[in-house]
SEPADREN-590914 format. One line per 8 residues: for each residue x, y negated, z negated of N, C-alpha, C. Coordinates in steps of 0.02 Angstrom, whole numbers. Each point is the difference from the previous one (the first is absolute). Layout:
! SEPADREN-590914
X Y Z X Y Z X Y Z ~ ...
END
This chain:
! SEPADREN-590914
42 60 0 -42 -60 0 43 -63 0 ~ 54 1 -42 46 -58 -3 34 -11 67 ~ 17 56 33 32 -6 66 -47 -32 51 ~ -63 19 -3 -49 -30 46 -10 -74 -14 ~ 2 -18 -65 -7 -70 -19 59 -40 26 ~ 61 26 -9 60 -34 24 -2 -8 76 ~ -23 52 34 -4 -2 73 -50 -54 21 ~ -55 -5 -36 -50 -51 15 27 -71 -12
39 -8 -54 29 -66 -14 50 -19 53 ~ 40 47 22 50 -14 52 -34 -18 66 ~ -55 35 15 -37 -15 61 -30 -70 -3 ~ -27 -19 -58 -28 -67 -9 54 -53 8 ~ 59 11 -31 55 -48 6 20 -10 73 ~ 3 55 36 20 -4 71 -51 -39 40 ~ -64 11 -13 -53 -35 36 1 -75 -17 ~ 12 -16 -64 3 -70 -20 62 -34 30
56 36 2 60 -27 32 -14 -19 72 ~ -31 46 35 -15 -11 71 -49 -58 8 ~ -51 -1 -42 -50 -54 3 32 -68 -14 ~ 41 -4 -53 31 -63 -18 50 -23 52 ~ 35 47 31 46 -18 54 -37 -36 55 ~ -56 28 21 -39 -31 55 -29 -67 -22 ~ -25 -3 -61 -28 -63 -25 53 -56 -2 ~ 60 17 -22 53 -50 -4 21 -24 70
6 46 46 19 -18 69 -53 -46 30 ~ -63 17 -9 -55 -42 26 0 -68 -33 ~ 10 -2 -66 0 -64 -36 57 -44 22 ~ 59 29 9 58 -39 23 -11 -27 70 ~ -32 40 43 -14 -22 68 -49 -58 0 ~ -49 2 -46 -47 -56 -6 35 -63 -25 ~ 41 7 -52 30 -59 -30 51 -34 45 ~ 35 40 41 50 -31 44 -32 -45 52
-63 13 16 -36 -43 47 -16 -68 -31 ~ -1 -3 -67 -22 -60 -34 58 -45 -22 ~ 62 24 3 57 -40 -22 21 -48 55 ~ 27 -57 -21 22 -50 49 63 23 36 ~ 48 27 -38 62 23 32 -8 72 22 ~ 49 22 39 0 69 24 20 47 -57 ~ -47 40 -23 13 48 -54 -4 72 25 ~ 6 8 66 -7 67 29 56 47 -24
58 -28 -21 53 43 -27 -23 38 -62 ~ -43 -32 -39 -24 33 -61 -46 59 18 ~ -40 -7 53 -41 55 23 45 57 25 ~ 51 -18 38 48 49 24 33 37 -57 ~ 20 -39 -51 35 29 -57 -44 48 -40 ~ -63 -20 -11 -44 44 -40 -18 63 39 ~ -6 -6 66 -11 60 41 56 49 -9 ~ 62 -24 5 57 45 -7 3 30 -71
-10 -42 -51 4 23 -69 -53 53 -14 ~ -61 -11 23 -54 48 -11 11 64 41 ~ 22 -7 62 14 59 40 55 43 -32 ~ 52 -33 -26 53 37 -35 -27 37 -60 ~ -39 -35 -41 -29 32 -59 -47 57 18 ~ -35 -8 57 -41 55 24 41 61 17 ~ 60 -11 26 45 57 17 20 40 -61 ~ 11 -35 -57 24 35 -59 -56 18 -48
-61 -18 18 -57 20 -42 -9 75 3 ~ -31 28 -52 -17 72 0 -76 6 -4 ~ -34 18 55 27 17 66 20 -62 40 ~ 44 10 49 22 -55 42 -57 -23 46 ~ 1 -65 16 -48 -28 46 36 -32 59 ~ -25 10 59 26 -32 60 -27 -71 5 ~ 32 -45 39 -29 -66 11 -73 3 25 ~ -14 47 43 -69 6 26 -49 13 -57
18 45 -46 -45 15 -56 -8 -61 -45 ~ 53 -39 -8 -4 -59 -43 -38 -57 33 ~ -11 6 65 -41 -49 36 -69 28 14 ~ -23 41 -46 -69 26 0 -14 45 60 ~ 53 30 28 -7 44 59 -38 -35 57 ~ 10 -66 3 -34 -40 51 49 -14 57 ~ -10 31 57 47 -6 56 5 -71 26 ~ -55 -37 -1 1 -69 24 44 -44 -45
-8 8 -66 41 -38 -47 73 21 6 ~ 11 66 6 68 26 8 35 -32 60 ~ -33 0 56 31 -27 61 11 -75 -6 ~ -46 -35 -33 8 -72 -11 64 -14 -39 ~ 10 34 -56 59 -13 -41 64 24 35 ~ -4 52 39 59 21 38 21 -53 51 ~ -49 -35 27 15 -54 47 29 -61 -35 ~ -33 -20 -55 19 -62 -34 61 9 -45
4 57 -34 54 13 -47 29 70 12 ~ 38 9 53 25 67 16 55 26 -46 ~ 39 -45 -31 59 22 -37 -16 41 -63 ~ -52 -15 -38 -15 42 -58 -12 73 19 ~ -29 13 58 -11 68 23 66 34 17 ~ 46 -40 27 65 27 21 45 17 -59 ~ -2 -40 -53 50 5 -53 -27 25 -67 ~ -63 19 -4 -29 17 -66 30 63 -31
33 42 40 29 61 -28 77 -3 -4 ~ 30 -57 21 73 -2 0 29 -63 -33 ~ -40 -51 -11 24 -61 -35 -44 -14 -60 ~ 32 -25 -53 -36 -9 -63 -31 -69 -4 ~ -59 -5 -30 -28 -65 -16 44 -33 -53 ~ 1 -66 0 40 -37 -49 -39 -14 -65 ~ -66 9 2 -41 -13 -59 -67 35 9 ~ -40 -1 -54 -63 36 1 -54 -40 37
-53 33 24 -49 -33 43 -34 -60 -32 ~ -16 3 -64 -38 -55 -29 41 -64 -6 ~ 66 5 4 41 -60 2 -12 -38 65 ~ -14 35 54 -18 -32 63 -68 -35 -6 ~ -46 32 -35 -65 -30 -12 8 -65 -39 ~ 41 1 -52 12 -60 -40 26 -57 44 ~ 50 14 41 28 -53 43 -52 -28 48 ~ -43 43 25 -53 -22 45 -49 -46 -37
-19 19 -61 -47 -39 -39 31 -68 -18 ~ 64 -1 -18 34 -63 -16 1 -45 62 ~ 14 29 58 0 -39 62 -70 -27 15 ~ -50 40 -14 -69 -20 15 -25 -54 -48 ~ 15 7 -64 -29 -45 -51 45 -59 -16 ~ 66 7 12 46 -54 -17 40 17 -62 ~ 65 -15 1 46 20 -53 -21 -25 -69 ~ -29 -59 -3 -16 -30 -65 -72 14 -22
-39 34 42 -70 15 -16 -4 65 -40 ~ 24 -2 -61 4 60 -41 -69 31 -11 ~ -50 -41 -15 -67 27 -13 -28 36 62 ~ 9 -31 59 -24 31 61 35 66 15 ~ 65 2 -13 39 61 11 -25 55 -47 ~ -9 -17 -63 -21 51 -49 -70 25 16 ~ -44 -44 20 -69 20 16 -2 46 61 ~ 39 -16 52 0 41 60 29 69 -14
55 2 -37 30 65 -18 -49 41 -41 ~ -36 -32 -45 -50 35 -41 -53 33 43 ~ -23 -37 51 -52 28 45 27 60 39 ~ 61 -5 23 30 55 39 9 62 -44 ~ 28 -11 -60 13 57 -45 -66 32 -22 ~ -51 -40 -12 -65 27 -21 -25 49 53 ~ 9 -16 63 -23 44 54 42 64 3 ~ 65 -7 -10 45 58 4 -6 47 -60
-22 -27 -56 -6 41 -61 -62 43 0 ~ -45 -11 45 -64 38 2 13 75 1 ~ -22 34 -53 6 73 -7 72 25 0 ~ 49 -44 -7 70 22 2 19 31 -67 ~ 26 62 -1 19 32 -62 66 -26 -28 ~ 39 -34 41 63 -29 -21 17 -57 48 ~ 57 -33 -12 21 -55 42 22 26 68 ~ -38 -14 52 15 24 67 1 -58 49
60 -26 13 12 -54 48 -25 -67 -24 ~ -12 -8 -65 -16 -66 -26 39 -13 -65 ~ 12 -63 -13 35 -20 -61 -50 -18 -54 ~ 21 5 -62 -44 -17 -56 21 -66 -34 ~ 62 -23 14 26 -58 -35 28 -51 48 ~ -14 -64 -13 29 -56 36 43 -39 -48 ~ 60 -21 22 43 -42 -41 9 -67 36 ~ -2 -53 -39 12 -68 26 60 -29 -36
54 -13 37 59 -32 -28 1 -73 23 ~ 18 -44 -46 0 -72 16 67 -30 -19 ~ 21 -49 40 62 -36 -15 -9 -72 23 ~ 31 -47 -35 -2 -70 19 43 -12 62 ~ -28 -36 48 37 -19 60 -26 -68 23 ~ 45 -48 4 -19 -68 21 -58 -26 -43 ~ 7 8 -66 -48 -25 -50 -69 32 5 ~ -4 59 29 -63 35 5 11 74 -12
-53 37 -15 4 72 -9 -7 35 68 ~ 44 48 12 -5 41 60 -16 71 -22 ~ -50 31 31 -22 66 -20 26 53 48 ~ 17 58 -28 19 58 40 -35 61 -30 ~ -25 43 44 -44 54 -21 32 69 11 ~ -25 48 -36 20 69 10 -54 47 -25 ~ -3 59 29 -48 51 -23 37 63 -21 ~ -33 38 -42 30 64 -22 0 49 59
43 50 -6 4 51 53 -67 32 12 ~ -20 4 63 -65 31 16 7 75 12 ~ 60 26 -8 12 72 1 50 14 -56 ~ -14 50 -41 43 13 -57 21 73 -2 ~ 49 15 -43 20 69 -11 43 27 57 ~ 10 66 -1 40 33 50 -46 30 53 ~ 19 -5 64 61 -34 22 -13 -72 22 ~ -64 -18 14 -13 -64 34 25 -60 -40
-18 -3 -64 21 -58 -40 75 -6 -5 ~ 34 55 -12 73 -2 -7 34 -18 66 ~ -28 24 55 28 -16 66 -5 -75 13 ~ -58 -29 -15 -11 -71 16 39 -45 -48 ~ 8 18 -63 41 -40 -45 72 0 24 ~ 26 58 19 70 4 25 7 -41 64 ~ -47 7 46 4 -37 63 -3 -75 -12 ~ -42 -22 -46 -4 -72 -16 65 -25 -31
29 40 -44 64 -19 -31 55 -8 53 ~ 2 45 47 54 2 48 -10 -45 60 ~ -63 -23 12 -12 -35 63 -43 -62 -4 ~ -33 -13 -57 -49 -54 1 5 -48 -58 ~ 1 25 -62 -2 -44 -58 62 -44 -4 ~ -8 -59 -30 57 -43 -16 52 40 -39 ~ 64 -14 13 52 43 -28 3 -1 -77 ~ -18 -57 -31 -1 -2 -73 -52 48 -27
-58 1 29 -54 44 -22 16 72 16 ~ 26 13 61 19 68 19 53 28 -46 ~ 50 -41 -17 53 23 -45 -28 17 -69 ~ -47 -40 -24 -30 14 -65 -36 67 1 ~ -41 12 53 -37 63 5 47 59 7 ~ 52 -8 42 47 56 11 42 16 -61 ~ 1 -46 -50 34 15 -63 -32 59 -35 ~ -63 13 14 -38 54 -31 -22 54 50
-27 -21 56 -30 46 49 47 58 17 ~ -27 63 4 -70 20 -8 -19 21 -71 ~ 45 -12 -48 -14 21 -69 -29 -58 -39 ~ -16 13 -64 -20 -53 -45 57 -19 -48 ~ 58 28 14 59 -15 -41 51 -37 43 ~ 28 -54 -28 46 -41 40 66 37 12 ~ 27 -10 59 64 30 18 56 -31 -43 ~ 47 42 -21 53 -25 -43 50 -44 37
9 12 65 52 -35 38 -25 -64 33 ~ -65 -13 -2 -26 -57 37 -59 -31 -37 ~ 4 -66 -10 -55 -37 -31 -12 -63 40 ~ -49 3 46 -16 -57 42 -61 -38 -25 ~ -19 10 -64 -59 -34 -26 13 -75 -3 ~ -54 -40 0 7 -72 6 -42 -36 -52 ~ 16 -64 -9 -39 -46 -41 -28 -53 47 ~ -65 -12 -3 -32 -48 45 25 -70 -13
-3 -43 52 20 -70 -10 -46 -34 -50 ~ 27 -48 -37 -42 -39 -46 -51 -38 41 ~ -61 -3 -26 -53 -35 36 -40 44 46 ~ 23 62 11 -38 47 41 -49 38 -44 ~ -60 14 26 -49 39 -37 -23 58 42 ~ -26 51 -34 -19 62 34 -60 29 -37 ~ -59 3 34 -61 25 -30 -31 53 44 ~ -23 54 -31 -32 55 37 -74 3 -20
-41 20 49 -72 4 -10 -27 65 30 ~ -51 27 -33 -37 56 30 -39 -27 60 ~ 10 29 58 -32 -26 60 -75 6 -4 ~ -24 56 -24 -73 11 -1 -35 -43 -52 ~ 26 -2 -61 -34 -35 -54 23 -71 -12 ~ 62 -15 22 26 -67 -8 36 -14 -65 ~ -3 47 -48 30 -13 -65 76 2 4 ~ 32 -39 -43 73 -3 -1 28 65 -28
57 21 27 33 62 -22 70 -17 -25 ~ 16 24 -60 68 -12 -26 51 40 40 ~ 60 -27 10 52 40 34 14 64 -39 ~ 16 53 36 17 63 -34 74 -2 -22 ~ 21 51 -36 69 2 -24 50 2 58 ~ -19 30 55 45 2 58 16 -71 24 ~ -51 -42 4 11 -70 22 40 -39 -50 ~ -9 15 -65 42 -32 -50 73 20 9
12 64 14 68 23 9 32 -29 63 ~ -40 -5 53 28 -23 64 12 -75 2 ~ -49 -39 -27 -1 -72 11 -1 -42 -64 ~ 2 34 -57 -1 -37 -63 -67 -32 -17 ~ -55 27 28 -66 -29 -13 -24 16 -71 ~ -28 -49 -33 -27 11 -67 -64 42 4 ~ -8 46 -46 -60 42 1 -13 31 -68 ~ -64 17 -10 -18 39 -59 -16 72 20
6 16 65 -16 67 24 51 51 -25 ~ -23 61 -8 45 53 -24 9 55 53 ~ -33 -8 58 5 51 52 43 -25 58 ~ 36 47 30 39 -18 60 -25 40 59 ~ 1 -31 59 -18 34 62 63 15 40 ~ -7 43 49 57 16 43 29 -64 29 ~ 66 -6 -2 33 -61 21 -11 -12 75 ~ -23 -60 16 -14 -18 70 -74 0 17
-42 28 -44 -72 6 16 -40 -63 -16 ~ 25 -42 -43 -40 -56 -27 -4 -58 49 ~ -55 -38 -7 -11 -58 43 53 -54 -12 ~ 28 -3 -61 51 -50 -16 61 6 46 ~ 16 61 20 59 12 42 -7 -37 66 ~ -55 11 35 -10 -32 65 -8 -76 -7 ~ -36 -22 -51 -11 -71 -10 66 -37 -13 ~ 42 28 -43 64 -32 -15 48 5 59
-4 53 38 40 5 61 -16 -57 47 ~ -65 -15 7 -21 -56 42 21 -67 -30 ~ -6 -6 -66 20 -62 -34 74 -14 13 ~ 42 51 -4 72 -9 6 23 -11 72 ~ -47 -4 47 18 -24 66 5 -76 1 ~ -26 -32 -54 9 -72 -8 72 -13 -24 ~ 37 -39 38 70 -11 -16 11 -29 -69 ~ -43 -47 -20 7 -31 -66 -7 50 -56
-48 46 8 -10 52 -51 58 49 1 ~ 22 19 60 54 49 7 65 -25 -30 ~ 13 -64 7 63 -28 -27 1 0 -76 ~ -59 2 -31 -3 -5 -74 -12 67 -34 ~ -9 53 40 -11 66 -31 66 25 -30 ~ -4 39 -53 60 22 -35 1 76 -7 ~ 54 31 21 9 72 -11 20 10 -73 ~ -26 54 -30 10 10 -72 48 56 -17
21 40 49 39 60 -17 66 6 37 ~ 28 61 -4 65 13 31 -8 14 74 ~ -1 -54 38 -12 4 72 63 -16 38 ~ 15 40 52 52 -19 48 -17 31 67 ~ 32 -25 53 -18 21 68 15 74 12 ~ 55 24 -29 18 71 9 -54 46 -28 ~ -23 -15 -62 -52 40 -30 -68 -9 34 ~ -10 -59 28 -62 -11 38 -3 45 61
56 7 36 2 45 57 -9 72 -22 ~ 26 16 -58 -7 69 -27 -73 15 -15 ~ -35 -48 -32 -70 13 -17 -43 3 63 ~ 16 -40 50 -37 4 63 9 68 34 ~ 61 26 -3 12 67 28 -40 53 -37 ~ -5 -8 -66 -37 49 -41 -75 -2 17 ~ -27 -60 7 -70 -8 18 -13 28 70 ~ 47 -13 45 -6 25 68 0 77 1
44 30 -40 2 74 -3 -66 28 -28 ~ -26 -33 -50 -64 23 -28 -55 -6 51 ~ -1 -55 36 -50 -10 52 7 53 55 ~ 60 14 21 12 50 51 -25 69 -23 ~ 12 15 -64 -22 64 -28 -76 6 0 ~ -34 -55 -16 -74 1 1 -25 13 70 ~ 32 -32 50 -25 5 68 15 68 31 ~ 52 34 -24 16 67 27 -56 50 -15
-39 -15 -51 -56 46 -18 -64 -15 39 ~ 3 -50 44 -60 -19 37 5 25 72 ~ -40 51 17 4 31 66 -16 -47 57 ~ -43 -49 -12 -22 -44 54 46 -60 12 ~ 56 -4 -37 44 -58 4 70 22 21 ~ 27 -35 50 70 10 20 33 -69 0 ~ 21 -23 -58 24 -69 -9 63 -12 40 ~ 0 -55 38 60 -17 40 44 -50 -37
-12 -9 -66 39 -44 -45 -14 -74 13 ~ -54 -15 36 -19 -69 11 -68 -15 -32 ~ -12 -65 -11 -64 -22 -28 -39 -36 55 ~ -65 6 -4 -42 -26 54 0 -77 -1 ~ 8 -29 59 -4 -73 9 -67 -16 33 ~ -45 -35 -36 -66 -15 28 5 -43 63 ~ -47 11 46 -1 -36 63 -65 -39 7 ~ 3 -55 35 -62 -36 16 -40 40 51
-65 -16 4 -42 32 51 30 -13 68 ~ -7 48 45 27 -8 68 -26 -64 31 ~ 44 -41 31 -19 -66 25 -61 1 46 ~ -4 51 43 -56 2 48 -66 15 -35 ~ 5 26 -62 -62 16 -37 -20 -54 -48 ~ 48 -46 -15 -12 -49 -53 -58 -46 16 ~ -5 -22 63 -54 -44 19 -68 36 -6 ~ 1 65 14 -62 39 -6 -22 4 -73
49 7 -45 -16 6 -71 -28 -66 -27 ~ 30 -56 20 -20 -64 -27 -58 -31 39 ~ -11 28 61 -48 -31 45 -71 17 -12
END
C-alpha cells in the first residue's frame, strides 16, 4: 500500500512539474510582449532551463511534452528560439527558471516598484502552487536588498531556488557559483557547498557594506522572513533563526549577487576569512568536480563543459512577436 502511495505521489509531482513548466513558458511569452525593451532573451533562457530540468526529471520529459504536446506551439518556439532545443542536453543553465521570471517582472513593473513586483510574483506563485505537493519550478521567498546611490535607495531582488535537493538544486547552485553569481557571493557559497560545514582551507564569507540592507519575504503571504543561519554565516546577517538551509538556496544569495554588481557597493564589501586566489581556484575545481559527478549520473545529459548563453528571438520573428 505504501509503495502504491509513493508511486501516486511521484506521478502527481511529475504531472505538476509538466503543468508548471508549460504555465511558466506561456506566462513569460505573455509578459515579454508587454515590456518596453527586448526581453526575449529571458524567454530563451527559461526555455533552456526548463528543458534541461525536464531532461533530468524522473521520469524525463522532452521539450514537446513540456509544451503540452502541442505541435503548433512546439514549431513556433523552434522557429523563434531554436537554441534551447539544440543545447538543453549538453549545456547547463546558469540559474533556476524562476530567476528568469523575476527579471521579467522587474523589467515589466520597474526596478523601484517593489509593491508591483511583489504583487505580480504572488499572483504567479499562487497559480503554480495549485495542488503542488512540493516546490516545483516556483520560488517561495523574495529578497530585496537596498543600498544608497546618489542620495537615493536602489533596490535589487532575488528569489530562492525554484529547484532543490539532488540533483537539480545542487546542479544549479554549482552552475550559478561557477558562471553567474557575483564572485563575492559565489566565493561565500563555495566556502560551504555542497556541505553545511565550512571548508578548512577556504573562507570566502563576506560582510555587507555599511548602509546596505537585506530583507526577505514570503512571496505568497507577504510576511517578512528572518535570514537563516546559512545567510548569517555567508553574509553576516543578523538573525534570530536557528535553522540553516542548503547553502546557495536562499533568496538572499541572488539578491546580494545583484546588489554587488553596483560598483559602489562592491568597493565597500569586506571579506572576513582566509581568502587567497590560489585557494579560490582550488575551491572552484572542487565544486566543478562535484558538479561533473552529479551530471555523470544523468543519462539524458552529455555536458560539453559550457554554460548556456541566452539568445534574443530570431530577428525575422521579432516583428511578428511584437506586431
